[in-house]
C-alpha positions as CSV (number, residue, x, y, z in Angstrom):
1,X,-23.7,-4.4,5.1
2,X,-22.7,-0.9,4.1
3,X,-20.1,-0.3,1.5
4,X,-16.7,0.5,3.1
5,X,-15.2,3.9,2.2
6,X,-11.5,4.0,1.4
7,X,-9.0,6.9,1.0
8,X,-5.6,5.9,-0.4
9,X,-2.4,7.7,0.5
10,X,-0.1,7.9,-2.4
11,X,3.0,10.1,-2.9
12,X,3.6,9.9,-6.6
13,X,6.1,12.5,-7.8
14,X,5.9,16.1,-8.9
15,X,5.7,14.9,-12.5
16,X,3.9,11.6,-12.3
17,X,3.0,8.5,-10.3
18,X,-0.2,7.4,-8.7
19,X,-0.9,4.4,-10.9
20,X,-1.5,2.2,-7.8
21,X,-4.4,4.3,-6.4
22,X,-5.9,4.6,-9.9
23,X,-5.7,0.9,-10.3
24,X,-7.8,0.6,-7.1
25,X,-10.3,3.1,-8.5
26,X,-10.8,1.0,-11.6
27,X,-11.0,-2.2,-9.6
28,X,-14.0,-0.6,-7.8
29,X,-15.6,0.2,-11.2
30,X,-15.2,-3.4,-12.3
31,X,-16.5,-4.8,-9.1
32,X,-13.3,-6.5,-8.0
33,X,-13.0,-4.2,-5.0
34,X,-16.2,-3.7,-3.1
35,X,-15.7,-0.3,-1.8
36,X,-16.2,3.4,-2.4
37,X,-13.2,5.7,-3.0
38,X,-13.9,9.0,-1.2
39,X,-10.7,10.7,-2.1
40,X,-6.9,10.4,-2.3
41,X,-4.1,12.1,-0.3
42,X,-0.6,13.0,-1.4
43,X,2.3,15.0,-0.1
44,X,2.7,16.7,-3.5
45,X,0.2,19.5,-3.9
46,X,0.6,19.5,-7.7
47,X,1.8,16.2,-9.1
48,X,0.9,12.9,-10.6
49,X,-1.6,11.9,-7.9
50,X,-3.4,15.3,-8.1
51,X,-3.6,15.0,-11.9
52,X,-5.1,11.6,-11.7
53,X,-7.5,12.6,-9.0
54,X,-8.7,15.6,-11.0
55,X,-9.2,13.4,-14.1
56,X,-11.1,10.8,-12.2
57,X,-13.1,13.5,-10.4
58,X,-12.4,12.3,-6.9
59,X,-11.5,14.6,-4.0
60,X,-7.8,15.4,-3.4
61,X,-6.3,15.9,0.0
62,X,-3.0,17.6,0.4
63,X,-1.2,16.2,3.5
64,X,1.7,18.7,3.5
65,X,5.2,18.1,2.4
66,X,6.1,17.0,6.0
67,X,2.9,15.7,7.4
68,X,2.2,15.6,11.1
69,X,0.0,13.3,13.2
70,X,-2.6,16.0,13.1
71,X,-2.5,16.1,9.3
72,X,-3.2,12.4,9.0
73,X,-6.0,12.6,11.6
74,X,-7.5,15.7,9.9
75,X,-7.6,14.0,6.5
76,X,-9.1,10.8,7.9
77,X,-11.8,12.7,9.7
78,X,-12.6,15.1,6.8
79,X,-12.8,12.3,4.3
80,X,-15.1,10.1,6.5
81,X,-13.2,7.1,5.2
82,X,-13.2,3.7,6.9
83,X,-9.9,2.4,5.6
84,X,-6.7,3.9,4.4
85,X,-4.6,1.9,1.9
86,X,-1.0,3.1,1.4
87,X,-0.1,2.8,-2.2
88,X,3.3,4.2,-2.8
89,X,3.3,6.6,0.2
90,X,6.9,7.7,0.9
91,X,6.2,9.5,4.1
92,X,6.2,8.0,7.6
93,X,2.7,7.4,8.9
94,X,2.0,9.3,12.2
95,X,-0.9,9.7,14.5
96,X,-2.3,6.1,14.6
97,X,-4.8,6.0,17.4
98,X,-7.1,3.2,18.2
99,X,-9.6,5.7,19.6
100,X,-10.0,7.2,16.1
101,X,-10.8,5.8,12.7
102,X,-7.1,6.3,11.6
103,X,-5.4,3.4,13.4
104,X,-3.4,0.2,13.0
105,X,-6.5,-1.7,12.1
106,X,-7.6,0.5,9.2
107,X,-4.2,1.6,7.7
108,X,-2.4,-1.0,5.6
109,X,0.5,-0.9,3.1
110,X,1.8,-2.6,-0.1
111,X,5.6,-2.8,-0.2
112,X,7.5,-3.6,-3.4
113,X,9.8,-6.1,-1.8
114,X,9.9,-8.9,0.8
115,X,10.0,-7.9,4.4
116,X,11.8,-7.5,6.6
117,X,14.9,-8.0,4.5
118,X,14.2,-5.3,2.0
119,X,12.3,-2.8,4.2
120,X,12.9,-0.1,6.7
121,X,14.0,3.6,6.5
122,X,14.9,4.6,2.9
123,X,13.9,1.3,1.4
124,X,11.2,2.3,-1.0
125,X,10.6,2.3,-4.8
126,X,13.7,1.9,-6.9
127,X,15.9,1.7,-3.8
128,X,14.3,-1.7,-3.1
129,X,14.7,-2.9,-6.6
130,X,18.3,-1.9,-6.8
131,X,19.1,-3.7,-3.5
132,X,17.3,-6.8,-4.7
133,X,18.9,-6.8,-8.1
134,X,22.4,-6.4,-6.5
135,X,21.7,-9.5,-4.3
136,X,20.3,-11.4,-7.3
137,X,23.5,-10.7,-9.3
138,X,25.6,-12.0,-6.4
139,X,23.4,-15.1,-6.5
140,X,22.2,-14.5,-2.9
141,X,18.6,-14.9,-3.9
142,X,16.4,-16.1,-6.8
143,X,13.2,-14.2,-6.1
144,X,11.8,-10.8,-5.1
145,X,8.2,-10.1,-4.3
146,X,5.8,-7.8,-2.6
147,X,4.3,-7.6,0.9
148,X,1.0,-6.3,2.2
149,X,0.8,-5.6,5.9
150,X,-1.1,-3.6,8.5
151,X,0.8,-0.5,9.6
152,X,2.2,0.5,13.0
153,X,4.5,3.2,14.1
154,X,7.6,1.6,12.6
155,X,8.6,1.7,8.9
156,X,7.5,-1.4,7.0
157,X,6.3,-3.1,10.2
158,X,3.1,-4.6,11.3
159,X,1.4,-8.0,10.7
160,X,1.9,-9.3,7.1
161,X,-1.2,-10.7,5.4
162,X,0.4,-11.2,1.9
163,X,3.9,-12.2,1.0
164,X,4.0,-12.8,-2.8
165,X,7.3,-14.3,-4.1
166,X,8.2,-13.6,-7.7
167,X,11.0,-15.5,-9.5
168,X,13.7,-13.3,-11.1
169,X,14.8,-15.5,-14.0
170,X,15.9,-13.4,-16.9
171,X,15.8,-10.0,-15.1
172,X,18.5,-7.7,-16.6
173,X,18.3,-4.6,-14.5
174,X,16.5,-2.9,-11.6
175,X,14.1,-1.1,-13.9
176,X,12.9,-4.3,-15.4
177,X,12.6,-5.8,-11.9
178,X,10.5,-2.8,-10.8
179,X,8.2,-3.1,-13.8
180,X,7.7,-6.8,-13.0
181,X,6.9,-6.3,-9.4
182,X,4.6,-3.3,-10.2
183,X,2.6,-5.5,-12.6
184,X,2.0,-8.0,-9.7
185,X,1.1,-5.2,-7.3
186,X,-1.6,-4.0,-9.7
187,X,-2.8,-7.5,-10.1
188,X,-3.0,-8.5,-6.4
189,X,-3.6,-5.3,-4.5
190,X,-7.3,-4.9,-5.4
191,X,-8.2,-8.5,-4.5
192,X,-6.4,-8.4,-1.1
193,X,-7.7,-4.9,-0.3
194,X,-11.2,-6.2,-0.8
195,X,-10.6,-8.8,1.8
196,X,-9.3,-6.2,4.3
197,X,-12.0,-3.6,3.9
198,X,-14.8,-6.2,3.9
199,X,-13.6,-7.7,7.2
200,X,-12.1,-11.0,6.0
201,X,-8.6,-10.0,7.0
202,X,-8.2,-8.1,10.3
203,X,-6.4,-7.8,13.6
204,X,-6.9,-6.0,16.9
205,X,-4.3,-3.3,16.1
206,X,-2.0,-4.4,19.0
207,X,-1.2,-8.1,19.1
208,X,0.2,-9.6,15.8
209,X,-1.1,-13.0,16.9
210,X,-4.7,-11.7,16.6
211,X,-4.4,-11.6,12.8
212,X,-7.4,-13.3,11.1
213,X,-7.5,-14.4,7.5
214,X,-10.0,-16.7,5.6
215,X,-9.7,-20.4,6.4
216,X,-8.4,-21.3,2.9
217,X,-6.1,-18.3,2.5
218,X,-2.3,-18.6,2.2
219,X,-0.4,-15.6,3.5
220,X,2.8,-16.7,1.7
221,X,2.3,-17.4,-2.0
222,X,4.3,-17.8,-5.2
223,X,3.3,-15.6,-8.2
C-alpha cells in the first residue's frame, strides 16, 4: 500500500501559530502518523505557518487572503496530496468536488470545542474557549472538548469521527482552557489522522450514515 500524501491547511497568524501542522510533521517522523507531508497551505503569505514550513523545509502554498474554490483546487492539484487535514484553518473551505481529489472524503477538520454547540460562523480559536468558559462559570457545563470531522460546505459540519470530552475542574480563565484543549489536540490529532489517511475511518462524502470506523473504536470518548 502506498504511503498517503497529506497537505494541511493552517491559518496561523501574521506573527505565529502553526503548531498543529508541525505536530503532525513530527508525528510522521516518529512513525505515529503513517504519511508523507508534501506541503502546507496558509492564508498568510508571511506568518507563523510560513516560518515553520521554511524551517522544516517543506513546500509552502499561499492560498490567498480570501481564497476561492479555484484556489483550493489549484493547491490540491499542484501538491498532488491525497488528504487535506485542516489544523487551525480560519477560512471557509470552498470547492469541494467528489470528481476531484479535494472533496468531502479527503478534507477533515479538528475543532477546539464540542459540536454543534460551540461551532459555526465565528466560533474558532479563543472565541470557542471564551464561550465555553462563560458557560462553565454559569455552571451550565462541566466539560469542553475537541471534535474531528469530515468537512462539507457548512462551517463545522460533516460526520464526526472523534468527540473527545475534557473535564474543566480547576480552570481559571479562557486562556488556561485553550492551553488544555490544545494539549489534547496535539496528543490525539496524529493518531486519528493516521486512521483517516490509511482508510480505517471513511465515508462516501454524501451520506453521513456511510461513516465507517474500526470495530473497536469509540467516536465519543473522555480524555
